C-alpha positions as semicolon CSV with decimal commas, in nm:
position;residue;x (nm);y (nm);z (nm)
1;M;13,215;4,233;-5,213
2;A;13,169;4,532;-4,951
3;R;12,857;4,595;-4,751
4;Q;12,585;4,774;-4,888
5;I;12,535;4,993;-4,577
6;G;12,202;5,218;-4,589
7;E;12,067;5,536;-4,388
8;V;12,094;5,589;-4,028
9;I;11,821;5,429;-3,861
10;L;11,913;5,516;-3,486
11;D;12,117;5,828;-3,403
12;L;12,169;5,861;-3,040
13;R;12,185;6,273;-2,970
14;N;12,386;6,393;-2,647
15;I;12,310;6,122;-2,365
16;S;12,376;6,153;-2,032
17;L;12,302;5,897;-1,787
18;S;12,343;5,931;-1,389
19;F;12,267;5,703;-1,105
20;G;12,240;5,872;-0,791
21;G;12,528;6,145;-0,778
22;V;12,750;5,891;-1,027
23;K;12,784;5,991;-1,374
24;A;12,774;5,658;-1,649
25;L;12,711;5,838;-1,967
26;T;12,810;6,212;-2,065
27;D;12,700;6,398;-2,340
28;I;12,748;6,100;-2,574
29;S;12,610;6,092;-2,921
30;F;12,653;5,849;-3,223
31;D;12,472;5,716;-3,515
32;V;12,445;5,349;-3,626
33;R;12,345;5,258;-3,985
34;E;12,148;5,021;-4,144
35;H;12,317;4,708;-4,245
36;E;12,640;4,829;-4,073
37;I;12,805;4,626;-3,791
38;R;12,891;4,956;-3,539
39;A;13,136;4,860;-3,247
40;I;13,125;4,982;-2,924
41;I;13,501;4,993;-2,706
42;G;13,658;5,141;-2,380
43;P;13,801;5,010;-2,084
44;N;13,604;4,820;-1,800
45;G;13,398;5,053;-1,623
46;A;13,399;5,348;-1,985
47;G;12,987;5,291;-1,991
48;K;12,928;5,035;-2,323
49;S;12,686;4,837;-2,157
50;S;12,470;5,137;-1,998
51;M;12,481;5,284;-2,370
52;L;12,356;4,916;-2,494
53;N;12,103;4,871;-2,227
54;V;11,990;5,312;-2,328
55;I;11,953;5,161;-2,672
56;N;11,744;4,867;-2,599
57;G;11,514;5,045;-2,329
58;V;11,702;4,911;-1,968
59;Y;11,799;5,231;-1,863
60;H;11,644;5,591;-1,929
61;P;11,858;5,885;-2,003
62;Q;11,808;6,185;-1,790
63;Q;11,901;6,384;-2,093
64;G;11,968;6,362;-2,470
65;E;11,718;6,273;-2,737
66;I;11,711;5,920;-2,913
67;V;11,556;5,923;-3,301
68;F;11,508;5,567;-3,398
69;R;11,321;5,504;-3,767
70;G;11,249;5,898;-3,779
71;E;11,082;5,843;-3,463
72;H;11,214;6,077;-3,200
73;R;11,200;5,936;-2,811
74;K;11,305;6,041;-2,483
75;D;11,416;5,727;-2,449
76;M;11,339;5,373;-2,576
77;D;11,057;5,077;-2,440
78;T;11,201;4,757;-2,410
79;H;10,877;4,564;-2,498
80;A;10,835;4,812;-2,817
81;M;11,162;4,811;-2,903
82;A;11,169;4,402;-2,911
83;A;10,852;4,417;-3,145
84;A;11,000;4,684;-3,360
85;G;11,280;4,422;-3,410
86;I;11,549;4,502;-3,165
87;A;11,681;4,190;-3,006
88;R;12,015;4,138;-2,757
89;T;12,237;3,928;-2,620
90;F;12,401;3,969;-2,272
91;Q;12,708;3,968;-2,152
92;N;12,622;3,703;-1,885
93;I;12,467;3,402;-2,050
94;A;12,064;3,438;-1,959
95;L;11,906;3,101;-2,115
96;F;11,706;2,871;-1,929
97;K;11,945;2,641;-1,781
98;G;11,732;2,337;-1,762
99;M;11,538;2,363;-2,089
100;S;11,684;2,190;-2,424
101;V;11,852;2,431;-2,700
102;L;11,503;2,389;-2,887
103;D;11,309;2,492;-2,661
104;N;11,549;2,769;-2,566
105;L;11,535;2,917;-2,918
106;M;11,166;2,862;-2,901
107;A;11,155;3,149;-2,608
108;G;11,263;3,335;-2,856
109;R;10,959;3,339;-3,099
110;N;10,726;3,452;-2,790
111;L;10,648;3,788;-2,978
112;K;10,558;3,650;-3,273
113;M;10,293;3,422;-3,149
114;K;9,954;3,546;-3,189
115;C;9,757;3,227;-3,019
116;S;9,644;3,264;-2,633
117;F;9,811;3,024;-2,400
118;L;9,527;2,861;-2,345
119;Q;9,523;2,725;-2,706
120;H;9,863;2,642;-2,683
121;A;9,815;2,406;-2,398
122;L;9,577;2,237;-2,602
123;W;9,727;2,241;-2,895
124;W;9,489;2,235;-3,147
125;G;9,438;2,428;-3,472
126;P;9,566;2,749;-3,508
127;A;9,754;2,674;-3,192
128;R;9,905;2,381;-3,376
129;R;9,970;2,521;-3,685
130;E;10,126;2,841;-3,538
131;E;10,387;2,654;-3,294
132;L;10,479;2,417;-3,602
133;A;10,542;2,695;-3,809
134;H;10,762;2,887;-3,525
135;R;10,928;2,555;-3,512
136;R;11,048;2,530;-3,818
137;K;11,188;2,922;-3,781
138;V;11,401;2,821;-3,488
139;E;11,493;2,506;-3,721
140;E;11,639;2,743;-3,944
141;V;11,862;2,882;-3,638
142;I;11,958;2,580;-3,591
143;D;12,106;2,492;-3,890
144;F;12,249;2,807;-3,946
145;L;12,434;2,805;-3,648
146;E;12,575;2,449;-3,697
147;I;12,425;2,308;-3,358
148;E;12,196;2,033;-3,503
149;H;12,363;1,778;-3,252
150;I;12,296;1,923;-2,947
151;R;11,905;2,031;-3,022
152;K;11,764;1,839;-2,793
153;T;12,018;1,841;-2,506
154;P;11,965;2,133;-2,167
155;V;12,145;2,420;-2,219
156;G;12,313;2,369;-1,837
157;R;12,486;2,052;-2,008
158;L;12,708;2,242;-2,290
159;P;13,026;2,415;-2,247
160;Y;13,036;2,819;-2,210
161;G;13,137;2,822;-2,619
162;L;12,833;2,654;-2,723
163;Q;12,583;2,848;-2,439
164;K;12,714;3,125;-2,616
165;R;12,657;3,037;-2,965
166;V;12,282;2,896;-2,859
167;E;12,227;3,298;-2,684
168;L;12,272;3,410;-3,025
169;G;12,035;3,162;-3,148
170;R;11,788;3,305;-2,953
171;A;11,785;3,650;-3,068
172;L;11,836;3,528;-3,392
173;A;11,491;3,350;-3,346
174;A;11,331;3,694;-3,315
175;E;11,441;3,791;-3,646
176;P;11,596;4,089;-3,535
177;S;11,657;4,389;-3,799
178;M;11,867;4,493;-3,507
179;L;12,115;4,312;-3,275
180;L;12,266;4,372;-2,997
181;L;12,614;4,175;-2,893
182;D;12,714;4,249;-2,540
183;E;13,056;4,082;-2,535
184;P;12,951;3,775;-2,728
185;M;13,328;3,660;-2,723
186;A;13,402;3,710;-2,368
187;G;13,553;3,375;-2,207
188;M;13,620;3,198;-2,513
189;N;13,914;3,042;-2,718
190;V;14,059;3,113;-3,028
191;E;13,887;2,906;-3,215
192;E;13,533;2,963;-3,044
193;K;13,585;3,297;-3,123
194;Q;13,645;3,257;-3,486
195;D;13,349;3,056;-3,512
196;M;13,133;3,374;-3,328
197;C;13,298;3,641;-3,538
198;R;13,197;3,382;-3,862
199;F;12,866;3,375;-3,753
200;I;12,835;3,764;-3,675
201;L;12,958;3,834;-4,030
202;D;12,714;3,580;-4,155
203;V;12,415;3,739;-3,998
204;N;12,493;4,040;-4,171
205;D;12,551;3,964;-4,488
206;Q;12,339;3,716;-4,517
207;F;12,055;3,829;-4,282
208;G;12,117;4,200;-4,384
209;T;12,076;4,271;-4,001
210;T;12,241;4,536;-3,848
211;I;12,468;4,443;-3,522
212;V;12,557;4,673;-3,234
213;L;12,872;4,532;-3,079
214;I;13,062;4,580;-2,719
215;E;13,382;4,374;-2,743
216;H;13,734;4,393;-2,587
217;D;13,861;4,180;-2,820
218;M;14,051;4,477;-3,053
219;G;14,185;4,247;-3,295
220;V;13,787;4,090;-3,348
221;V;13,679;4,449;-3,359
222;M;13,931;4,586;-3,564
223;D;13,816;4,286;-3,827
224;I;13,456;4,323;-3,842
225;S;13,357;4,682;-3,778
226;D;13,253;4,920;-4,039
227;R;13,315;5,198;-3,737
228;V;13,389;5,195;-3,404
229;V;13,305;5,444;-3,098
230;V;13,563;5,455;-2,779
231;L;13,415;5,533;-2,436
232;D;13,637;5,630;-2,182
233;Y;13,471;5,739;-1,806
234;G;13,144;5,743;-1,990
235;R;13,274;6,039;-2,275
236;K;13,298;5,968;-2,620
237;I;13,693;5,992;-2,667
238;G;13,670;5,827;-3,077
239;D;13,431;5,767;-3,338
240;G;13,504;5,698;-3,685
241;A;13,678;5,319;-3,902
242;P;13,870;5,111;-3,753
243;D;14,197;5,218;-3,887
244;D;14,099;5,594;-3,783
245;V;14,013;5,495;-3,453
246;K;14,299;5,265;-3,396
247;N;14,543;5,563;-3,515
248;N;14,395;5,851;-3,233
249;P;14,639;5,937;-2,998
250;E;14,386;5,954;-2,779
251;V;14,218;5,647;-2,815
252;I;14,580;5,452;-2,769
253;A;14,608;5,648;-2,424
254;A;14,296;5,573;-2,259
255;Y;14,263;5,205;-2,434
256;L;14,534;5,037;-2,634
257;G;14,833;5,185;-2,448
258;T;15,090;5,399;-2,500
259;Q;15,284;5,293;-2,848
260;H;15,654;5,240;-2,820
C-alpha cells in the first residue's frame, strides 16, 4: 500500500548559513510533507548535517525563512521544536553509556514529564503514577524495536549496531511527529542496515511519523525515500523522486560518479 503523503509541514526558503567566511549553505529551498520519508544526500562536506541542525534549531541561518506548520520563523529553537514534536538522532552516538537501555529511553520522555524533580525523587502519588505511565510507553518502544533482551544492559556494553537502535528508541520515546535521522546506518553491516531500514519504514507506516533522513548508502536512500534533495558544496543540485534524482546528470557527476 502506498504511503498517504500529506500537506507541506516544513518549508525551508532560501536558507544561507556561514561560519565566519565559510559558506556552509547557500540559498537552499525545499519542503517536507507530512508522513513522507525525505532524504538529504550529498558528498562529505555538502552541508547535510548543517541543514539538519538548521531544522531543529542548533544553527541559526543568516538568511532565509522557515515555515513550520504554518508559522513563519527566521530560525528554529531547539527546546520549542522538541516540544512541538521534532526529535533527532546524531551521526555520532549520543547516549548515556553507563545507563541501561531502559533508562536511556526514559530520558527521551523528559519533556513529557510534568511532576517536579522533588516529586520524582520522593516517588510518591502523582510522580509515581506519571513515571509508571512513562515506563509503559518506553516498554512499548522496546517491544517495537525488539530489544527486550538488552533492556537492563548498560548501553556502553552493547555492540555498535544495537547502540544505534537504542538511540532511535530514545528519539521514538518522545513520540515525535517528525524524526530527524543523521546517518542512522553509518558503520553498520548489511544485516544491521536491513533491520534499521525495516524499523524506519515501520515508524513511518505504523506511527505516521514524518522522517527527514541523511544517509550515504544510495541503495537505502533509493529504496525507502519518497523524495530526495541533493546538496553539493552547500548548494542544492537536485530535488525530486528517487528515480529522477538518480538520473540527474548534475547529481551523477557530483555524487554518484560518471556513468560508463
